[in-house]
PAVO-727724 format. One record per residue (C-alpha): residue number from 1; x, y, z. Coordinates in Angstrom, 1 decimal. Layout:
REM PAVO-727724
- roro px py pz
- NUM X Y Z
...
REM end
This chain:
REM PAVO-727724
- roro px py pz
- 1 22.8 52.9 -53.7
- 2 24.8 50.4 -52.4
- 3 26.0 51.1 -49.1
- 4 29.5 48.3 -49.8
- 5 27.7 45.9 -48.3
- 6 24.1 45.7 -49.6
- 7 21.6 47.8 -51.8
- 8 19.9 50.8 -50.0
- 9 16.0 50.5 -50.3
- 10 14.9 53.3 -52.8
- 11 13.3 55.6 -50.5
- 12 16.4 56.2 -48.1
- 13 18.8 59.2 -48.2
- 14 22.2 59.2 -47.2
- 15 23.1 62.2 -44.2
- 16 26.6 63.1 -44.3
- 17 28.4 66.7 -43.3
- 18 30.3 68.6 -45.0
- 19 33.5 66.7 -44.5
- 20 32.5 64.0 -46.1
- 21 31.3 62.0 -42.8
- 22 28.6 59.7 -43.0
- 23 26.1 60.8 -39.8
- 24 22.7 58.8 -40.9
- 25 20.4 57.1 -43.1
- 26 16.8 58.4 -43.0
- 27 13.8 58.1 -45.3
- 28 13.2 60.4 -47.9
- 29 9.9 61.7 -45.8
- 30 12.3 62.7 -43.2
- 31 14.8 64.3 -45.2
- 32 12.7 67.5 -46.2
- 33 13.3 69.3 -49.7
- 34 17.6 69.6 -49.5
- 35 18.1 66.3 -51.1
- 36 20.6 66.2 -53.6
- 37 19.5 63.8 -56.6
- 38 22.0 61.6 -58.7
- 39 20.8 60.0 -61.7
- 40 23.1 56.7 -61.6
- 41 24.1 54.5 -59.0
- 42 26.2 55.8 -55.6
- 43 28.6 53.7 -53.9
- 44 31.5 54.1 -51.7
- 45 35.4 55.1 -52.3
- 46 36.6 52.1 -54.2
- 47 39.4 49.8 -52.3
- 48 42.5 49.4 -54.6
- 49 43.6 46.0 -52.1
- 50 46.4 45.3 -54.0
- 51 48.8 47.7 -56.3
- 52 52.7 48.1 -56.9
- 53 52.5 51.5 -57.5
- 54 56.9 52.0 -57.9
- 55 56.5 50.2 -61.1
- 56 54.3 53.2 -62.8
- 57 57.2 53.6 -64.6
- 58 57.6 50.4 -66.8
- 59 53.8 51.4 -68.3
- 60 54.1 50.3 -71.8
- 61 57.4 48.9 -71.3
- 62 56.5 45.4 -70.9
- 63 53.8 44.0 -74.0
- 64 51.2 42.0 -73.0
- 65 51.0 37.9 -72.5
- 66 54.1 37.5 -72.4
- 67 54.2 35.0 -69.6
- 68 54.7 35.0 -65.8
- 69 58.8 34.4 -65.8
- 70 59.8 36.9 -68.9
- 71 57.4 39.3 -67.1
- 72 59.2 39.3 -63.9
- 73 62.6 39.3 -66.0
- 74 61.9 42.8 -67.9
- 75 60.6 44.2 -64.4
- 76 64.3 43.0 -63.2
- 77 65.9 44.1 -66.4
- 78 64.3 47.3 -67.1
- 79 66.5 49.7 -64.9
- 80 67.7 52.8 -66.7
- 81 65.0 54.8 -64.8
- 82 66.3 57.6 -62.5
- 83 64.1 58.0 -59.2
- 84 62.5 61.5 -60.1
- 85 61.4 59.9 -63.3
- 86 59.9 57.6 -61.4
- 87 58.5 59.5 -58.7
- 88 56.8 61.7 -61.5
- 89 55.2 58.4 -63.1
- 90 54.1 57.4 -59.4
- 91 52.5 61.0 -59.1
- 92 50.6 60.3 -62.3
- 93 49.5 56.5 -61.4
- 94 47.8 58.3 -57.9
- 95 46.1 60.7 -59.7
- 96 45.1 58.1 -62.0
- 97 43.6 56.0 -58.8
- 98 42.0 59.0 -57.3
- 99 40.3 60.2 -60.5
- 100 39.0 56.5 -60.9
- 101 37.4 56.7 -57.2
- 102 40.2 54.7 -55.1
- 103 40.4 56.1 -51.7
- 104 42.6 53.4 -49.9
- 105 45.5 50.6 -51.2
- 106 47.2 47.8 -50.2
- 107 50.6 48.9 -51.9
- 108 53.7 46.9 -52.1
- 109 57.1 48.1 -51.8
- 110 60.4 46.6 -52.2
- 111 62.4 50.1 -52.2
- 112 61.4 53.3 -50.4
- 113 61.1 55.4 -53.8
- 114 57.4 55.7 -53.2
- 115 57.7 57.4 -50.2
- 116 57.8 61.0 -51.4
- 117 55.0 60.6 -53.2
- 118 52.3 59.4 -51.3
- 119 53.2 61.6 -48.5
- 120 51.5 64.0 -51.2
- 121 48.4 62.3 -51.6
- 122 45.2 61.7 -49.6
- 123 44.6 58.1 -50.7
- 124 45.3 55.8 -47.5
- 125 47.5 53.0 -47.3
- 126 48.4 49.3 -45.8
- 127 52.0 49.6 -47.0
- 128 53.4 46.1 -47.7
- 129 56.8 46.0 -47.4
- 130 57.9 42.2 -49.7
- 131 60.9 40.6 -49.7
- 132 62.1 37.7 -51.4
- 133 64.8 34.9 -50.8
- 134 64.6 31.7 -52.2
- 135 68.0 30.2 -51.1
- 136 67.7 29.7 -47.3
- 137 70.9 30.6 -46.7
- 138 70.3 34.5 -47.5
- 139 67.2 34.8 -45.4
- 140 68.9 36.3 -42.6
- 141 70.4 38.7 -44.8
- 142 66.9 39.4 -47.0
- 143 65.0 39.7 -43.9
- 144 67.6 42.5 -42.1
- 145 67.3 44.3 -45.4
- 146 63.4 44.4 -45.1
- 147 63.7 45.6 -41.9
- 148 65.4 49.2 -43.2
- 149 62.9 50.1 -45.9
- 150 59.8 48.9 -42.9
- 151 61.7 51.6 -40.5
- 152 61.9 54.5 -43.4
- 153 58.1 53.7 -44.1
- 154 57.1 53.6 -40.3
- 155 59.2 57.0 -39.6
- 156 57.4 58.7 -43.0
- 157 53.9 57.2 -42.0
- 158 53.4 56.8 -38.4
- 159 50.1 56.6 -38.4
- 160 49.4 54.1 -41.1
- 161 49.7 50.0 -41.2
- 162 53.3 48.9 -42.4
- 163 53.9 45.1 -42.8
- 164 57.0 43.4 -43.6
- 165 55.5 40.7 -46.4
- 166 56.7 38.2 -48.6
- 167 56.8 38.1 -52.3
- 168 55.5 34.3 -53.3
- 169 56.3 30.4 -52.9
- 170 58.1 30.7 -55.7
- 171 60.8 33.2 -53.6
- 172 60.8 32.9 -50.4
- 173 61.9 30.0 -48.6
- 174 60.2 28.4 -45.6
- 175 62.9 29.6 -43.2
- 176 62.2 33.2 -44.4
- 177 58.6 32.7 -44.8
- 178 58.8 32.0 -41.2
- 179 60.8 34.8 -39.9
- 180 58.1 37.0 -41.2
- 181 55.2 35.5 -39.9
- 182 57.5 35.7 -36.2
- 183 58.0 39.4 -37.0
- 184 54.7 40.0 -38.1
- 185 52.4 39.2 -34.9
- 186 48.9 40.1 -36.0
- 187 49.5 42.1 -38.7
- 188 48.1 40.9 -42.1
- 189 50.5 39.4 -44.4
- 190 50.3 39.7 -48.0
- 191 51.4 37.1 -50.7
- 192 51.3 36.3 -54.4
- 193 50.0 32.5 -54.9
- 194 49.4 30.3 -57.9
- 195 50.0 32.9 -60.5
- 196 50.6 30.6 -63.1
- 197 50.9 27.3 -64.6
- 198 55.0 27.4 -64.8
- 199 54.8 28.4 -60.7
- 200 52.4 25.1 -60.3
- 201 55.2 23.1 -62.9
- 202 58.0 24.6 -60.6
- 203 56.6 22.9 -57.6
- 204 55.3 19.5 -59.0
- 205 58.4 18.8 -61.1
- 206 61.1 21.3 -60.6
- 207 60.4 21.9 -64.1
- 208 59.7 24.9 -66.8
- 209 60.2 28.6 -67.0
- 210 61.2 29.3 -63.4
- 211 64.0 26.7 -63.6
- 212 65.7 29.4 -66.1
- 213 65.2 31.9 -64.2
- 214 67.2 30.9 -61.6
- 215 69.9 29.6 -63.8
- 216 69.8 33.5 -65.5
- 217 70.4 34.6 -61.7
- 218 72.9 32.4 -61.2
- 219 71.2 31.1 -58.3
- 220 72.2 27.1 -58.4
- 221 69.0 25.1 -56.8
- 222 70.8 22.1 -55.7
- 223 68.9 22.7 -52.1
- 224 65.2 22.6 -53.2
- 225 63.6 19.7 -54.0
- 226 60.4 19.7 -55.8
- 227 57.3 18.8 -53.2
- 228 55.6 16.9 -55.8
- 229 52.5 19.6 -54.8
- 230 51.5 23.3 -55.5
- 231 52.8 25.8 -53.6
- 232 49.8 26.7 -51.4
- 233 49.7 22.9 -50.1
- 234 53.6 23.1 -49.8
- 235 53.6 25.9 -47.7
- 236 50.2 25.9 -45.9
- 237 52.3 24.0 -42.2
- 238 53.8 26.8 -42.1
- 239 50.8 29.6 -43.2
- 240 48.3 28.3 -40.8
- 241 50.0 29.7 -38.0
- 242 49.4 33.3 -38.9
- 243 46.4 34.4 -38.1
- 244 45.4 36.9 -41.4
- 245 46.5 36.8 -45.0
- 246 45.9 38.7 -47.9
- 247 46.2 36.0 -51.0
- 248 46.6 37.7 -54.4
- 249 45.9 36.5 -57.8
- 250 44.8 32.6 -57.3
- 251 44.8 32.5 -60.7
- 252 45.2 28.4 -60.5
- 253 43.2 27.9 -57.5
- 254 40.2 25.5 -57.8
- 255 37.8 23.9 -56.5
- 256 39.7 20.7 -55.1
- 257 41.9 23.1 -53.4
- 258 39.6 24.9 -51.4
- 259 38.1 21.7 -50.5
- 260 41.8 20.7 -49.4
- 261 42.1 24.1 -47.1
- 262 38.9 23.1 -45.5
- 263 40.1 20.0 -44.4
- 264 43.0 21.3 -43.3
- 265 42.5 24.0 -41.0
- 266 41.5 26.6 -42.6
- 267 40.1 29.8 -40.6
- 268 38.0 31.0 -43.5
- 269 37.7 34.2 -41.2
- 270 41.2 35.0 -41.5
- 271 41.7 33.9 -45.4
- 272 40.8 37.4 -47.9
- 273 41.5 36.7 -51.3
- 274 42.4 39.1 -53.7
- 275 41.6 39.2 -57.6
- 276 43.5 40.7 -60.3
- 277 41.6 39.8 -63.2
- 278 43.5 42.6 -65.3
- 279 46.6 41.9 -64.5
- 280 46.4 37.9 -65.3
- 281 44.7 38.7 -68.8
- 282 47.7 41.4 -68.9
- 283 50.7 38.9 -68.1
- 284 49.3 35.4 -68.6
- 285 46.3 35.5 -70.8
- 286 44.3 34.4 -68.0
- 287 41.1 34.8 -65.8
- 288 40.8 33.7 -62.0
- 289 37.7 31.4 -60.7
- 290 38.1 31.9 -57.3
- 291 34.5 34.3 -57.3
- 292 32.6 30.5 -59.0
- 293 33.0 29.2 -55.7
- 294 31.7 32.0 -53.3
- 295 28.4 30.0 -51.9
- 296 30.4 26.8 -51.3
- 297 33.0 28.3 -49.1
- 298 32.6 31.6 -47.3
- 299 35.5 33.0 -49.2
- 300 36.4 37.3 -48.6
- 301 37.3 38.1 -52.2
- 302 38.4 41.5 -53.2
- 303 40.2 43.7 -56.1
- 304 43.2 44.7 -56.9
- 305 44.7 46.1 -59.8
- 306 48.3 45.1 -59.5
- 307 50.7 48.0 -61.0
- 308 51.2 49.9 -64.5
- 309 53.9 47.2 -65.2
- 310 50.9 44.6 -66.0
- 311 48.0 46.4 -66.7
- 312 46.4 49.1 -68.8
- 313 44.8 50.9 -66.3
- 314 44.3 51.4 -62.1
- 315 40.4 51.0 -62.4
- 316 38.3 49.1 -60.3
- 317 35.7 49.3 -62.7
- 318 38.1 47.3 -65.3
- 319 38.5 45.3 -63.2
- 320 34.7 44.4 -62.3
- 321 33.9 44.8 -66.3
- 322 36.4 41.6 -67.0
- 323 34.7 39.5 -63.7
- 324 31.5 40.6 -65.8
- 325 32.8 39.9 -69.4
- 326 34.9 36.9 -69.1
- 327 34.4 35.8 -65.5
- 328 30.7 35.7 -65.9
- 329 30.2 37.0 -62.5
- 330 26.9 39.2 -63.3
- 331 25.8 40.2 -59.5
- 332 26.9 43.7 -59.2
- 333 26.2 44.1 -55.8
- 334 29.0 41.5 -55.1
- 335 31.1 43.1 -57.0
- 336 30.6 46.5 -55.4
- 337 31.2 45.0 -52.1
- 338 34.7 43.4 -53.7
- 339 35.5 46.4 -54.4
- 340 34.5 48.3 -51.2
- 341 34.2 46.7 -48.1
- 342 35.8 43.5 -48.8
- 343 39.2 45.0 -49.6
- 344 38.6 47.5 -47.1
- 345 38.4 44.6 -44.5
- 346 41.2 42.6 -46.1
- 347 43.7 46.0 -45.5
- 348 42.3 46.3 -41.8
- 349 40.5 49.7 -42.7
- 350 37.1 48.6 -42.0
- 351 36.7 50.9 -39.3
- 352 37.8 53.9 -41.7
- 353 36.3 53.2 -45.1
- 354 34.6 50.8 -47.1
- 355 31.0 51.4 -46.6
- 356 28.2 54.1 -46.5
- 357 28.4 53.3 -42.3
- 358 28.1 56.4 -39.5
- 359 31.1 58.1 -38.5
- 360 33.0 56.9 -41.3
- 361 34.7 59.1 -44.3
- 362 34.9 56.6 -47.1
- 363 34.3 58.5 -50.1
- 364 31.2 58.7 -52.4
- 365 31.3 58.3 -55.9
- 366 28.5 58.6 -58.7
- 367 28.6 56.0 -61.0
- 368 27.1 56.7 -64.5
- 369 26.9 54.5 -68.0
- 370 25.8 51.0 -66.8
- 371 23.6 49.3 -68.7
- 372 21.1 47.4 -66.2
- 373 23.7 45.8 -63.9
- 374 26.6 45.7 -66.4
- 375 29.7 47.6 -66.8
- 376 30.9 49.4 -70.1
- 377 33.5 50.9 -71.3
- 378 31.2 53.7 -71.3
- 379 30.9 53.1 -67.3
- 380 32.5 56.3 -65.4
- 381 32.8 57.6 -61.7
- 382 32.7 60.3 -60.5
- 383 33.6 61.8 -56.8
- 384 31.0 63.3 -55.0
- 385 32.8 63.4 -51.3
REM end
């Protein structure tokens, strides 16, 4: 058994009530005869720290390995779907996530399309209402449009966290980023960061596919001068003033960037790093390396699936298997922590889910089909609670 933070001793028994609330851990000698045994692994419900539920209708419509900019263009161009089709696809995606053991999601919403499907599930959500606007003069207009969506979500989900959040360095001006941070207070902000080599090229030299994307959109970039450094270093003077970040993808982040952050005021306790290896493989055929540096820096790593527009599955087991197979991260206990407690903490939900701690209702999963500590294509998840 893994409690979300560590492996439990083999002679311990987990005690819950009928509703699934954890009551305590006791020894098997104290538990008596009324013990349920499971052949396999038990752990808390999974937390998907980064998803775009509202893109579920695009499953199978964008081929793999297009690269970042062609992927973005196709997402923007595929607009022939009506709301009932989108809602049906989201319902299927929610069923898939629940079947795969996901109990909480950090979900990106650009519109109000996902409100009704989310009302019909018991999955918990942190709703990140994402806005973009790279042209500084459009900052106020984009900001106000985002607030309309935020208010709709807050009205629909008064008990759930809702955050107005920026999209990515290449789509948000420093002016808009500052406005979002000022409005957020202490709310966690999600930010797609250093997802592709093209993003780095755009900031270093004002070249590459992002130039073509903005030309295609009819956006003149006369106002933009390439800072000559990567987007993290370029925007950090603005970002470091905000208390809590969920930084997503980090595919091109390296050891030198972490060393730079260390000397430039990073508070590691307030930085959460979400890896989405399935999406990185699908879009860029890339693999994030951030987990390799977790013993050198106190990195808080969690897992996301991204969307079905750019991934085959919404399944944390698949993400963990990719990190084992391609990322050489073979510490199953740490992978389970990434998929449970770390994700819950990143979303501000650690008091509800993420660990088998007394007082919580985090869900309970039964994993079978492991080969030693290796997750395989035959590894399955069953919800016990």
